[in-house]
C-alpha positions as CSV (number, residue, x, y, z in Angstrom):
1,M,-74.6,45.5,-78.5
2,G,-71.5,45.5,-80.4
3,I,-68.9,43.5,-81.4
4,F,-65.2,43.1,-80.7
5,E,-62.9,41.0,-83.4
6,I,-59.5,40.2,-84.0
7,K,-58.2,40.2,-87.9
8,D,-55.1,41.4,-88.5
9,N,-55.6,44.0,-85.6
10,F,-58.3,45.0,-83.5
11,Y,-61.6,46.1,-84.8
12,L,-64.5,47.5,-82.6
13,N,-68.1,48.1,-84.3
14,G,-66.0,47.3,-87.4
15,E,-63.8,50.4,-87.0
16,P,-60.2,49.4,-86.3
17,F,-59.4,49.9,-82.3
18,Q,-55.8,50.7,-80.5
19,V,-56.4,49.1,-77.1
20,I,-54.6,51.1,-74.7
21,S,-54.7,49.7,-71.5
22,G,-53.9,49.8,-67.7
23,S,-54.0,47.5,-65.2
24,I,-56.3,47.8,-62.0
25,H,-56.7,45.1,-59.6
26,Y,-60.4,45.8,-58.0
27,F,-59.3,43.6,-55.0
28,R,-56.3,45.3,-54.0
29,T,-58.6,48.3,-53.5
30,V,-61.3,49.4,-51.7
31,P,-64.2,49.8,-53.8
32,E,-65.0,53.7,-52.5
33,Y,-61.8,54.6,-54.6
34,W,-62.3,52.7,-57.8
35,Q,-64.0,55.5,-59.2
36,D,-61.5,57.9,-58.6
37,R,-58.3,55.1,-59.9
38,L,-60.8,54.7,-63.8
39,E,-61.0,58.3,-64.0
40,K,-57.4,59.1,-63.7
41,L,-57.3,55.9,-66.0
42,K,-59.0,57.5,-68.4
43,A,-57.8,61.0,-68.0
44,M,-54.2,59.7,-68.8
45,G,-55.5,58.6,-72.4
46,C,-56.5,54.7,-71.7
47,N,-59.9,53.4,-73.3
48,T,-59.2,50.1,-71.8
49,V,-58.7,48.8,-68.0
50,E,-57.6,45.2,-67.5
51,T,-58.0,42.8,-64.5
52,Y,-57.3,39.4,-63.5
53,I,-59.9,37.6,-61.0
54,P,-58.4,35.5,-58.3
55,W,-59.8,32.6,-57.5
56,N,-58.9,32.1,-54.3
57,A,-60.2,35.3,-53.2
58,H,-63.9,34.5,-54.7
59,E,-64.0,30.8,-53.3
60,G,-61.7,31.2,-49.8
61,K,-63.4,27.7,-48.5
62,K,-64.7,25.0,-51.1
63,G,-68.2,25.7,-52.1
64,Q,-68.3,29.2,-50.1
65,F,-68.2,32.2,-53.0
66,C,-67.5,36.0,-52.4
67,F,-68.8,38.8,-54.9
68,E,-69.6,41.4,-52.5
69,G,-67.4,44.8,-51.2
70,R,-64.0,44.5,-52.9
71,L,-64.6,41.1,-54.6
72,D,-67.6,42.9,-56.0
73,V,-66.0,42.4,-60.0
74,V,-69.6,42.8,-61.3
75,K,-69.9,46.7,-60.1
76,F,-66.3,47.3,-60.8
77,V,-66.9,46.2,-64.5
78,K,-69.9,48.1,-65.0
79,L,-68.7,51.5,-63.4
80,A,-65.7,51.0,-66.0
81,Q,-68.1,51.2,-68.9
82,E,-70.3,54.0,-67.3
83,L,-67.0,55.8,-67.1
84,G,-67.0,54.8,-71.3
85,L,-64.0,52.6,-70.6
86,Y,-63.8,48.9,-72.2
87,V,-62.5,45.9,-70.2
88,I,-60.2,42.7,-70.3
89,L,-61.1,40.6,-67.9
90,R,-58.2,37.6,-66.9
91,P,-60.3,35.3,-65.3
92,S,-57.9,32.3,-65.4
93,P,-57.7,30.2,-62.4
94,Y,-53.8,31.0,-62.1
95,I,-53.1,34.4,-62.0
96,C,-49.6,34.7,-60.8
97,A,-49.6,38.4,-59.8
98,E,-47.5,38.4,-57.1
99,W,-50.5,37.1,-55.6
100,E,-50.9,34.7,-53.0
101,F,-50.8,31.2,-54.8
102,G,-50.7,32.9,-57.8
103,G,-54.5,33.2,-57.5
104,L,-55.1,29.1,-56.3
105,P,-57.0,28.2,-53.6
106,G,-55.2,26.9,-50.5
107,W,-57.7,23.8,-50.4
108,L,-56.4,22.8,-53.2
109,L,-53.2,21.3,-51.4
110,K,-55.8,19.4,-48.6
111,E,-55.9,17.0,-51.5
112,D,-53.2,14.2,-52.0
113,G,-51.7,13.7,-55.3
114,M,-52.6,17.3,-56.2
115,H,-51.3,18.4,-59.6
116,L,-52.0,22.0,-61.2
117,R,-52.3,23.6,-64.2
118,A,-52.4,20.1,-66.3
119,C,-54.8,17.9,-67.6
120,Y,-55.5,16.1,-64.0
121,E,-59.0,15.9,-63.4
122,P,-59.6,16.4,-60.0
123,F,-58.1,20.3,-60.5
124,L,-59.9,20.5,-63.6
125,K,-63.0,19.4,-61.8
126,H,-62.7,22.1,-58.9
127,I,-62.1,24.7,-62.0
128,R,-65.6,23.7,-63.7
129,E,-67.3,24.2,-60.3
130,Y,-65.9,27.6,-59.6
131,Y,-66.7,28.5,-63.3
132,D,-70.3,27.4,-62.9
133,V,-70.5,30.2,-60.5
134,L,-68.2,33.0,-61.8
135,F,-69.1,32.7,-65.7
136,P,-73.5,33.4,-65.2
137,L,-72.1,36.8,-63.5
138,I,-69.2,37.6,-66.1
139,T,-70.7,37.0,-69.0
140,P,-73.3,38.5,-69.6
141,L,-70.7,42.0,-69.3
142,Q,-69.1,41.3,-72.6
143,I,-70.0,43.7,-75.5
144,T,-72.2,41.3,-77.3
145,Q,-74.4,41.7,-74.6
146,G,-74.0,45.3,-73.6
147,G,-71.4,45.6,-71.4
148,P,-67.9,46.7,-72.4
149,V,-65.9,43.6,-71.6
150,I,-63.8,43.3,-75.3
151,M,-61.7,40.3,-74.3
152,M,-60.9,37.4,-72.0
153,Q,-57.4,35.5,-71.3
154,V,-58.0,31.5,-71.5
155,E,-54.2,30.8,-69.2
156,N,-51.4,32.8,-67.6
157,E,-48.0,32.8,-68.8
158,Y,-48.4,29.3,-69.0
159,G,-45.9,28.5,-71.3
160,Y,-43.4,29.5,-68.4
161,Y,-45.2,26.9,-66.6
162,G,-45.7,23.8,-69.1
163,D,-46.1,22.2,-72.3
164,D,-49.5,20.5,-71.4
165,H,-51.5,21.7,-74.8
166,K,-54.4,19.5,-73.8
167,Y,-54.9,21.3,-70.6
168,M,-54.9,24.4,-72.3
169,E,-57.3,23.4,-75.1
170,T,-59.6,21.9,-71.9
171,M,-59.2,25.4,-70.5
172,R,-60.8,27.5,-73.9
173,D,-63.2,24.7,-74.3
174,I,-64.4,25.2,-70.8
175,M,-64.7,28.8,-71.2
176,L,-66.4,28.7,-74.3
177,E,-68.9,26.0,-73.3
178,R,-69.8,28.6,-70.1
179,G,-70.7,31.5,-72.6
180,V,-67.7,33.5,-73.8
181,E,-68.6,35.2,-76.9
182,V,-65.7,38.0,-76.9
183,P,-62.3,36.7,-78.6
184,M,-59.7,34.9,-76.1
185,I,-56.1,36.0,-76.0
186,T,-53.2,34.1,-74.3
187,S,-50.0,35.8,-72.5
188,D,-47.0,34.6,-72.5
189,G,-43.1,35.6,-72.0
190,P,-42.0,36.9,-75.3
191,F,-39.6,33.9,-76.3
192,E,-39.8,31.1,-78.8
193,G,-40.2,28.0,-75.8
194,S,-42.8,30.1,-73.8
195,L,-44.8,31.2,-77.1
196,K,-44.4,27.2,-78.1
197,G,-45.9,26.0,-74.8
198,G,-48.5,28.5,-74.3
199,C,-50.5,28.9,-77.3
200,V,-53.8,27.7,-77.9
201,E,-55.8,27.6,-81.2
202,G,-58.6,30.1,-81.3
203,A,-56.6,32.8,-78.9
204,L,-54.5,35.6,-80.1
205,P,-51.1,35.0,-78.4
206,T,-49.7,38.2,-76.2
207,G,-46.5,39.1,-74.8
208,N,-45.8,39.9,-71.5
209,F,-42.4,42.4,-71.1
210,G,-41.3,45.4,-69.7
211,S,-38.2,46.9,-72.2
212,R,-36.7,45.7,-75.8
213,T,-40.3,46.3,-78.0
214,E,-39.7,45.6,-81.4
215,E,-37.3,42.9,-80.4
216,R,-40.6,41.5,-78.2
217,F,-42.6,41.9,-80.9
218,A,-40.7,40.4,-83.7
219,V,-40.7,37.2,-81.4
220,L,-44.2,37.1,-80.9
221,D,-45.2,38.2,-84.8
222,K,-44.3,34.6,-85.5
223,Y,-47.1,33.2,-83.7
224,T,-49.8,36.1,-84.3
225,K,-50.8,34.6,-87.5
226,G,-50.6,38.2,-89.4
227,G,-52.9,39.3,-86.1
228,P,-52.3,42.3,-84.4
229,L,-49.4,42.7,-81.6
230,M,-50.0,43.3,-78.4
231,C,-48.1,43.7,-74.8
232,A,-50.7,41.9,-72.1
233,E,-48.1,43.1,-69.3
234,F,-46.5,46.2,-70.3
235,W,-44.1,45.9,-66.8
236,V,-43.7,49.6,-65.4
237,G,-41.9,49.1,-62.5
238,W,-41.5,45.9,-60.1
239,F,-42.7,44.5,-56.9
240,D,-41.0,44.3,-53.6
241,H,-40.0,41.3,-51.4
242,W,-39.0,41.8,-47.4
243,G,-35.4,42.1,-47.3
244,N,-34.7,43.4,-50.4
245,G,-33.0,46.5,-49.7
246,G,-34.9,49.0,-51.1
247,H,-38.2,49.8,-53.2
248,M,-37.8,49.0,-56.8
249,T,-38.0,51.2,-59.1
250,G,-37.8,51.6,-63.4
251,N,-36.1,53.4,-65.6
252,L,-38.8,55.9,-66.4
253,E,-36.8,57.0,-69.4
254,E,-36.8,53.9,-71.0
255,S,-39.9,52.9,-70.6
256,T,-41.5,55.9,-71.7
257,R,-39.6,55.4,-75.2
258,D,-40.6,51.7,-75.0
259,L,-44.6,52.8,-74.5
260,D,-44.2,54.8,-77.7
261,K,-42.7,52.0,-79.6
262,M,-45.9,49.4,-78.4
263,L,-48.1,52.2,-79.4
264,E,-46.3,53.1,-82.9
265,L,-46.3,49.5,-83.6
266,G,-49.8,48.1,-82.2
267,H,-51.3,47.6,-78.7
268,V,-50.4,47.6,-74.6
269,N,-51.8,47.0,-71.3
270,I,-49.9,48.9,-68.7
271,Y,-48.8,46.6,-65.8
272,M,-49.7,48.3,-63.0
273,F,-51.6,51.5,-63.7
274,E,-52.4,51.5,-60.1
275,G,-50.7,48.4,-58.3
276,G,-53.0,48.7,-55.1
277,T,-52.3,46.4,-51.6
278,N,-52.0,42.9,-50.5
279,F,-54.1,43.0,-47.8
280,G,-54.5,40.0,-45.6
281,F,-52.6,37.6,-45.8
282,M,-52.4,37.7,-49.8
283,N,-49.3,38.3,-50.6
284,G,-47.3,36.0,-53.3
285,S,-44.3,34.7,-52.7
286,N,-41.2,33.5,-55.1
287,Y,-38.8,30.8,-54.8
288,Y,-35.6,30.8,-57.0
289,D,-32.5,30.4,-54.4
290,A,-34.1,31.5,-51.2
291,L,-38.2,32.4,-50.4
292,T,-38.7,35.7,-50.8
293,P,-42.4,36.9,-49.6
294,D,-43.7,39.7,-51.3
295,V,-44.5,42.6,-49.4
296,T,-48.0,44.2,-48.0
297,S,-47.3,47.0,-50.6
298,Y,-48.0,46.6,-54.4
299,D,-46.8,49.8,-55.2
300,Y,-45.2,48.4,-58.3
301,D,-43.7,51.7,-59.2
302,G,-46.6,51.9,-60.8
303,V,-48.6,54.9,-63.0
304,L,-50.3,56.0,-59.7
305,T,-49.0,54.8,-56.2
306,E,-50.2,52.8,-54.1
307,A,-52.4,55.4,-52.6
308,G,-53.5,56.6,-55.4
309,D,-51.3,59.3,-56.6
310,I,-50.7,60.6,-60.1
311,T,-46.2,59.9,-60.5
312,Q,-44.2,61.6,-62.7
313,K,-44.6,58.6,-64.7
314,Y,-48.4,59.5,-65.7
315,L,-47.6,62.8,-66.8
316,E,-44.8,61.6,-69.3
317,Y,-47.1,58.4,-70.1
318,Q,-49.8,60.9,-70.8
319,K,-47.7,62.7,-73.2
320,V,-46.6,59.6,-75.4
321,I,-50.3,58.7,-75.8
322,S,-51.6,61.8,-76.8
323,K,-49.9,61.3,-79.8
324,Y,-51.8,58.3,-80.8
325,T,-55.4,59.4,-79.4
326,E,-57.6,62.3,-78.3
327,H,-56.9,63.5,-74.9
328,P,-59.9,63.3,-73.3
329,Q,-61.3,65.8,-70.5
330,V,-62.1,64.4,-67.1
331,E,-63.0,66.0,-63.7
332,L,-62.0,64.0,-60.8
333,S,-64.8,63.4,-58.9
334,T,-63.6,61.4,-55.5
335,K,-62.2,64.2,-52.8
336,I,-59.1,62.2,-51.2
337,E,-57.1,63.9,-48.3
338,K,-54.4,63.0,-46.1
339,R,-53.6,62.8,-42.5
340,A,-51.2,62.3,-39.9
341,Y,-53.2,61.4,-36.8
342,G,-49.6,61.1,-34.6
343,E,-48.7,58.4,-32.0
344,V,-51.1,56.7,-30.3
345,Q,-50.3,53.9,-26.8
346,C,-50.9,51.1,-26.5
347,V,-54.8,50.7,-24.3
348,E,-54.5,46.7,-23.6
349,K,-52.3,43.4,-24.2
350,V,-52.6,39.8,-24.4
351,G,-50.5,37.2,-24.9
352,L,-51.3,34.2,-27.8
353,F,-50.6,31.5,-25.0
354,E,-53.1,33.1,-22.7
355,A,-56.0,33.7,-25.3
356,L,-55.5,30.4,-27.9
357,E,-58.4,29.3,-26.1
358,D,-60.7,31.9,-27.3
359,I,-59.6,32.1,-30.6
360,S,-59.2,29.0,-31.7
361,A,-60.3,25.1,-31.0
362,P,-57.5,22.4,-30.8
363,I,-57.0,19.6,-33.3
364,Q,-55.4,16.5,-31.9
365,S,-53.7,14.2,-34.0
366,N,-50.1,11.7,-33.3
367,F,-48.7,13.5,-35.9
368,P,-48.5,17.4,-37.3
369,M,-50.7,18.0,-39.8
370,C,-50.1,20.8,-42.4
371,M,-52.4,24.1,-42.7
372,E,-54.1,22.4,-45.3
373,K,-55.3,19.7,-43.7
374,C,-57.1,21.2,-40.7
375,D,-59.1,23.1,-43.5
376,Q,-57.3,26.6,-42.8
377,E,-55.2,28.3,-45.7
378,Y,-53.2,31.3,-44.3
379,G,-52.5,32.7,-41.1
380,Y,-50.4,31.0,-38.6
381,I,-50.7,27.7,-36.7
382,L,-49.3,26.5,-33.4
383,Y,-48.3,22.9,-32.6
384,T,-47.9,22.1,-29.0
385,T,-47.4,19.1,-27.2
386,T,-45.9,17.8,-24.1
387,L,-42.3,16.3,-23.7
388,E,-42.7,14.0,-21.2
389,K,-38.9,12.5,-21.4
390,E,-37.2,14.9,-22.4
391,N,-35.0,16.9,-19.8
392,E,-33.5,19.5,-22.2
393,L,-33.4,20.3,-25.6
394,S,-30.2,20.3,-27.8
395,K,-31.6,19.7,-31.6
396,I,-34.9,19.6,-33.3
397,R,-35.7,19.6,-36.6
398,L,-39.3,20.3,-38.5
399,W,-39.6,17.9,-41.7
400,G,-41.9,19.1,-44.5
401,A,-42.1,23.0,-42.9
402,N,-43.4,25.9,-44.1
403,D,-42.4,29.1,-43.9
404,R,-41.1,30.6,-40.6
405,A,-41.6,28.7,-37.2
406,N,-40.7,30.4,-33.7
407,I,-40.0,27.6,-31.6
408,F,-40.6,27.8,-27.6
409,A,-39.7,25.3,-25.1
410,D,-41.4,26.0,-21.6
411,R,-43.1,28.7,-22.7
412,K,-39.2,30.4,-23.7
413,P,-38.4,31.0,-26.8
414,V,-35.6,29.1,-28.2
415,V,-35.3,29.1,-31.6
416,T,-36.4,31.0,-34.8
417,L,-36.2,29.1,-38.3
418,Y,-37.4,30.7,-41.5
419,D,-37.3,28.6,-44.9
420,R,-33.7,26.9,-45.8
421,E,-32.9,27.0,-42.1
422,L,-36.0,24.1,-42.0
423,L,-34.4,21.7,-44.1
424,S,-31.7,20.7,-41.7
425,E,-31.2,20.2,-37.9
426,A,-31.1,23.1,-35.7
427,E,-29.3,23.4,-32.7
428,A,-31.4,24.6,-29.5
429,S,-30.5,24.6,-26.2
430,A,-32.8,24.5,-23.3
431,K,-32.8,22.7,-19.9
432,L,-36.1,21.4,-19.0
433,P,-38.7,20.7,-16.3
434,D,-40.4,17.5,-16.3
435,N,-43.4,17.3,-18.8
436,A,-42.3,20.5,-20.2
437,R,-44.8,22.0,-23.1
438,M,-43.2,23.2,-26.6
439,D,-44.9,25.2,-29.3
440,I,-44.1,25.7,-32.6
441,L,-45.8,29.1,-34.2
442,V,-45.8,28.4,-37.9
443,E,-46.5,31.5,-40.5
444,N,-47.7,31.1,-44.2
445,M,-45.8,33.9,-45.4
446,G,-47.1,33.7,-48.6
447,R,-47.7,30.5,-50.9
448,V,-45.1,31.1,-54.2
449,N,-46.9,32.3,-57.2
450,F,-44.4,31.5,-60.0
451,G,-43.1,27.8,-61.1
452,P,-42.8,23.8,-60.5
453,L,-42.6,24.9,-56.2
454,M,-46.2,25.9,-56.6
455,E,-47.3,21.7,-55.8
456,R,-45.1,22.0,-52.6
457,Q,-46.9,24.7,-51.0
458,R,-48.1,23.5,-48.0
459,K,-48.0,24.8,-45.1
460,G,-47.3,24.6,-40.9
461,I,-45.8,21.1,-40.5
462,A,-46.5,18.7,-43.3
463,E,-44.5,15.3,-41.7
464,C,-42.6,14.8,-38.6
465,V,-40.7,16.6,-36.0
466,Q,-37.6,15.0,-34.7
467,V,-36.5,16.6,-30.8
468,N,-33.2,15.6,-29.9
469,G,-32.7,13.2,-32.9
470,H,-35.7,11.2,-32.6
471,I,-39.6,11.6,-34.1
472,H,-41.8,13.2,-31.5
473,Y,-45.6,12.0,-31.1
474,G,-48.5,13.5,-29.9
475,W,-49.5,17.1,-31.0
476,E,-52.6,19.6,-31.1
477,M,-52.7,21.7,-33.5
478,Y,-54.4,25.6,-33.1
479,P,-55.3,26.9,-36.7
480,L,-54.5,31.2,-36.4
481,P,-56.2,32.3,-39.2
482,L,-56.6,35.5,-37.2
483,D,-60.0,36.0,-38.9
484,N,-62.0,36.2,-35.4
485,V,-59.7,39.2,-33.2
486,E,-62.9,40.5,-32.2
487,K,-62.7,37.4,-29.9
488,L,-59.7,38.2,-28.0
489,N,-60.2,38.8,-24.6
490,F,-57.6,41.2,-23.3
491,S,-57.9,40.3,-19.6
492,K,-56.4,36.7,-20.0
493,G,-52.7,38.1,-19.4
494,Y,-49.4,38.7,-20.7
495,T,-46.0,37.5,-20.7
496,E,-42.7,39.3,-22.2
497,E,-41.1,38.5,-25.0
498,L,-43.9,35.7,-26.4
499,P,-46.1,36.4,-29.2
500,A,-49.2,39.0,-28.5
501,F,-51.8,40.8,-29.4
502,F,-52.0,44.5,-28.8
503,K,-54.8,47.0,-28.5
504,F,-54.6,50.4,-29.9
505,E,-57.4,53.0,-30.1
506,L,-57.8,55.9,-32.5
507,D,-60.1,58.9,-32.4
508,V,-61.1,60.2,-35.6
509,E,-62.8,63.1,-36.2
510,E,-62.1,63.7,-39.9
511,T,-61.3,60.5,-41.6
512,G,-58.5,60.6,-44.3
513,D,-56.0,58.1,-46.2
514,T,-53.4,57.3,-43.2
515,F,-50.0,55.4,-43.3
516,L,-49.6,53.3,-39.7
517,E,-45.2,53.2,-38.4
518,L,-44.3,50.7,-36.4
519,D,-40.8,51.8,-35.5
520,G,-39.5,49.9,-33.2
521,W,-41.8,46.7,-33.7
522,G,-40.6,43.4,-35.1
523,K,-42.8,41.0,-37.2
524,G,-46.6,40.5,-37.4
525,C,-49.9,41.5,-38.5
526,V,-52.4,44.5,-38.2
527,F,-56.1,44.5,-37.4
528,L,-58.5,47.8,-37.8
529,N,-61.6,47.7,-37.2
530,G,-61.5,43.8,-37.7
531,F,-59.9,44.2,-41.1
532,N,-56.7,42.7,-41.5
533,L,-54.6,45.3,-43.1
534,G,-51.5,42.9,-43.7
535,R,-48.1,42.3,-42.8
536,F,-45.3,44.4,-41.5
537,W,-41.6,42.9,-40.7
538,E,-38.8,45.4,-39.7
539,I,-36.4,44.0,-42.3
540,G,-38.3,46.3,-44.5
541,P,-38.4,47.5,-47.0
542,Q,-41.7,48.8,-46.3
543,K,-41.9,50.3,-43.0
544,R,-45.5,51.7,-43.0
545,L,-49.0,50.3,-43.9
546,Y,-51.4,51.8,-46.1
547,I,-54.5,52.9,-44.8
548,P,-57.1,54.3,-47.1
549,A,-59.9,56.6,-45.6
550,P,-62.9,54.5,-46.2
551,L,-61.4,51.8,-43.7
552,L,-61.9,54.3,-41.3
553,K,-64.9,55.6,-39.3
554,T,-65.3,58.5,-37.8
555,G,-64.8,58.2,-33.7
556,K,-62.9,55.4,-31.8
557,N,-61.4,53.4,-33.9
558,E,-59.8,49.6,-32.8
559,I,-56.1,48.8,-33.9
560,I,-55.1,45.2,-32.8
561,V,-51.3,44.8,-33.5
562,F,-50.1,41.1,-33.7
563,E,-46.0,40.5,-32.7
564,T,-44.3,37.2,-32.6
565,E,-40.4,38.4,-32.1
566,G,-41.0,40.3,-28.5
567,K,-40.3,43.0,-30.2
568,R,-42.7,45.5,-29.5
569,T,-42.6,49.6,-28.1
570,G,-46.1,50.1,-26.4
571,R,-47.2,53.2,-29.1
572,I,-47.8,53.1,-33.0
573,C,-47.9,56.6,-35.4
574,F,-49.8,57.9,-38.0
575,K,-48.1,59.3,-40.5
576,N,-49.4,61.5,-43.8
577,E,-47.0,59.7,-46.1
578,P,-45.6,56.2,-47.3
579,D,-42.0,54.6,-46.7
580,I,-41.6,52.0,-48.3
581,G,-37.8,51.9,-48.5
């Protein structure tokens, strides 16, 4: 048992304690590598690890919870304790984190009129029901009960979002009612407006920033009421989005100086120590002038790479930290090797339209329905209809559509519309036979994770489709979360230029980390032994998908590539190094 207190400083069992922390998201790293990442964190000189807890990963469907495997937060926290690390938990329903919908579950948007991150009772009801399951797991991990957890966060950068102070008070009280005993914090941009909106009585305000430490701490100092100064997210790099032109990197010299100043003046949590990977469809997006979905890699130019490699940044930070604390000797216990397995040829393929009935069941409606109304959160959804009275297609408009639509008439590609192209009528030239089929494949590219557009993140087609200037009725919706690729029947047929699945087999004698290259392929996602590795897109900057060795098995491994643009080569290649632009 122990006690952690916030007074003029942080105190651990009555003694001053400097928090030197690094962010590792357990849900972005395979559990077989948690120990390696935590050991490297400790070896750099950190005494604490910080992690978010993503609601949408733990309650993927309403009332269906998962805390196993990569989502076993209790195991992660206990492992940190075994290694002598303290833990900061951020269980806020909203985490941002460049994660799909900022960690909120997409099923919230099934409810009409849903309001997020405010005193809106239907939203709060879902939070309470989630916390009723989550907090009995994490409260026993508090330092007051013999665990390593020394602080928890109430909400996340709320001052950037809103100013509903009653909501912040409610969130604090919900946590207290469920047994939180350790000190609570908030974290906001280090600006007057953000701090005014995000602070709540009973929680220490902290700041999230990546530079100008003295200036940022000076603003924060006005709100801590004499308490300690802490940068809860010291941004040491940045995230990549598709088409951004190259991998984002930070300025090492400047960030090293800022880290030194933070430790001189207060406390720090380095974001990210290791970024990890947005496996599956869990990348987030931002939206300012246009949609910018994040890539599969969450390398972040972190202190460790996506694959856990020690960087020059690690070595420089280690030198700085050694000025403020004793440098621990840590023996790394996990053997990790990288392997290049070379090129593999496609062995079977099947078209999406040919395989449709095996992996989805149609929902019939006179009107198009969005994903959420079809009880689907992630992936793709196919809208199909018969054009009984059209002999040609000249114009089309999708109302209330997000994010990217491949449109086919008579099973031939017509036009692809993305983001803002969906806001207006599009030219679509195609001659049609009688009773031609029209299909619209819509991809959820990752819900926006920041700002007021979060309440407008229904995916698919939420309103209507205009064909040649008039609304068309009579639809079938095929949800395609692609969580059942094992049901694919590769004998069903294949059509060039149309979306399709491609099967590969990789024989492995010794497993190692590897990187999947899809040079010459267009856009889609990849499954390894049924596990969704994430998205690929020829526009980059990420060119290879990271595959941790524990996802491979000795012997035959099955890789399925789903490609939507008609750009494919029939071969893939496994390299021993990344390529993220």
